[in-house]
C-alpha positions, 0 to 999 in steps of 0.5 A: 899700082894701087891695090884695093882691099877685098873683104869678101873675095869668095862672095860668101861672108861665112867662107871669107870670115872663116879664112880671115880668122885662120891666122889668129886661130893658128896663133891662139891654138898654138899658144893656148892648146898646143903649148908651142913656144910664143915665138914659134906660134907667132911665126906660124900665125904670120906665115898663115896670114901671108898665105891667106892674104896673098892667095885668098884675098889677092894682096900682092906678095911684095906688099904683104912682105912690106906690111909685115916688115913695117909691123916688125919694126914697130914691134921693136919700137915702141913696144919692145923698147919699153919691155927691154928698158923696164926689165933693165930697171927691174934687174938693177933694183933686184941686184942691189937689194932695193927691190926687197926693201920696196917689197917690205915697205909695201907689205908695211902698208898691208901684208894682205896680198889682196890689198897689195893687188888693189894698190899695185895692179889696179891703182898704181897700174892705172897711173902708168896707163894714163901716163904712158900706156903701150904695155908700160903698166903691165911691165911695171906692175907684173915686175913689182908683183913678182918681187912681192912674191906672187907666183908668175901666173898670178903676177902675169894674169892679174896685172893683165886683168887689172889693166882694163878699165883705164886703157881707153884714156891711156897715154894721156887720152891717146886712144880717144883723141885719135878716134875723134881726130881720124874719124871726125867724132866730137872729142868732148862728146865721145870722151863724155860717152866713154866716161858714162860707160867705163866708170861702172867697170872701174867699180866692177874690175877691182871686185873681179880682180880679187875674185879671180885671185882669192875666190868669192869668199876671199873677195867678200872678206875685203869688200870695203877696201875694194869698194873704196878703191873702185868708187874713188877711181870711178867718180874722178873718171866720170867727172874728169872725162865729162867736164875736163877732157881725156888727157888726165882722166887716168892720172887723176883717178889713179892718184885719188884711188891710191890716196883713198885706199892708203888712207882707208887702210890706216883705219881698217884692217881685214879680220883675216890676212891673206898671205897666199901668193898663188891664184885660188885653185891654181896653187900648184901652177905658176912656177915657184913663188917666194914664200910669204914671210913677215916683212922686215922693218927698214929705216926711213932712209932705206925705204926712200932709197928703195923707192927712189928708182921707181919715183924717178921712173914715174917722173920721167914717164909722166914728163915723156908723156906730155904732148909739149915734151913729145913735140920738142923731142920729135923736133930734135930727131924724128925721121920718117921712112915711107915704106916704098911699094906700100905707102898709099898703095893700099886702098880701103873701100866701101862699106868700111869708108864712104869713098876709097881711101889710101892707107899710109905706111910711114915708119917714124923713128920716134926714138927720143920721144918714145916712152921706152927712152924715158924709161931708159933715162930713168933707169940710168939715173936710178942706176947712178943713184943706186951707186952703179958705175957706167961699166956696170950699167952697160954690163947689166944692159947687155945681160938684160938684152940677152934675157929678153931676146926671145920676147923681143922676137915674139913681139916683132912677129906678133906686130908683123902679124897684126899689121899684115892683117890690117893692110890686107883687110883680114881684120876688116872682114872680121869686123864686117861680120860683127857689123851685119848683126842688125838690132844686136849691133850695140852688143856685137859692135862692142865686141868688134872693139874687143876684137880690134884690140885683141888683134892689134894690141892697142885701143888706139889702133882698134879705134883707127881700124873700126871707128869709122865703121862704127859711125857708119853702122850707127847712122844706118841703124839710127843709133848714136854714133858717139855711143858706138864710137865709145863702145869700140873703145870701151869694149876694146879695153877688155881685149887688152888682156888677151892681145899677144904683145901684152901677154909677152910683156907680162911673161917677160916682166915676170921672167916666166918665159915660154909660158905665154900659153898658160897665161892666155888660157887663164885670162881668156875667160875673164876677157870675153866675159867682161867684154860681153858685159860691156856689150850688154851695158851698151845695148841697155844704153841703146834701147832701155830707159833710163840707160838711154838718158846717158847717151850723148847724141 
């Protein structure tokens, strides 16, 4: 029997919204305030979601269980699969000493920690976001930063802050392509609109990142390098998104930004070299960080060998991200498993959709085409290049699996929570609360995108969840649907730093287990502040000349 979602079961949106928010509040309070371990916090959040979905919103209990199950296996593949294999590669490079040489080589470009952040967390991370997305950039950059000696809190929190502006065009444009395909937006129009919102924040985020790390004074000491990084990313981001398409926006912008920053650092140096590896004002936090020491000089051959595993990773991730390669791999092996009793048994209704629409629930085992598989292949090839034998590789993989076991469990539980809120309609109830804000809708509609990513961990999922609602609300209010569709994605990118799975990825990559709450507390202000700034910018585009001239009708 088909079950129709109910978005206001008590006939009072305040009460219904408050109940819908309980699972998220439980998880965030347990993590951020009560210092509960992440897997326990996720489990409590999931338990409360089941209770609210079944007893308050009327979802059949068996459907609730199956929705949680679907989310759990999705947490293992693709998200957990990425985390496991990137940590495996990191472990291999640490065990043979090449990570230390890589650290020294980056310090050879610049010993200044602020400039290393720009190069690794922002520019290099943007490349991995564009090529793979789904947690890969945070896992890679946090692992490199911890290897460079950054404190765990700094490596985790700053990787999350940096991984914002590129997210809308991540994984070869998947979020915006999905938005257009699922909800009927014109792909080039909505891509161009996002490309007229995010470049401003691509310029702002590098300044914000260094301010968060080093404070205002520390930021001003390196403002020329920050400006070069931001401008050289923002301009290609605007041009590619407006005149080419969404697929290569981040990759081109990241390569240009890295090249410009490295070239600039050949002719410019800061007067004062910043050697701190902890956040400004958090010197006692973040666990133990490696002492800042002068980098050791290595031969060119040694440096090349140290970078080789990461270059192999870059090539494999890029190849695995190509649509033609994914299609080919899926043609070899990609079985689908409809979840019996859930698939097409849940129906979305007005005002979210114009007519009742059934929700599919199919788990597709995309094992070969998963980004994590490309990372595993690169780790194996890199391991062989580093002279590991097959037995050593298997032993190292077993140790890595044991190392990240609780992180994998946490990701499973958090994805189960997010998927249950989607099928039960809890997240839609929260979204409708934002949608009923009238003339302030451009601001709160943007925050709806932020909420979607914070709940689901994915800009793509947020666009699927709220993209249709944005279109309907924009038409009713006389706004451009492209403006609000883009705002959903642009606002969503700022929620990426507080979504639970990203925080777990960061804590795992830095091996700072059971400190997810500290990471969340650190990044939360940055997330909400940047999301509000995006909302204000979208509001200007909606109502204030000359910003209105930027809107794609």
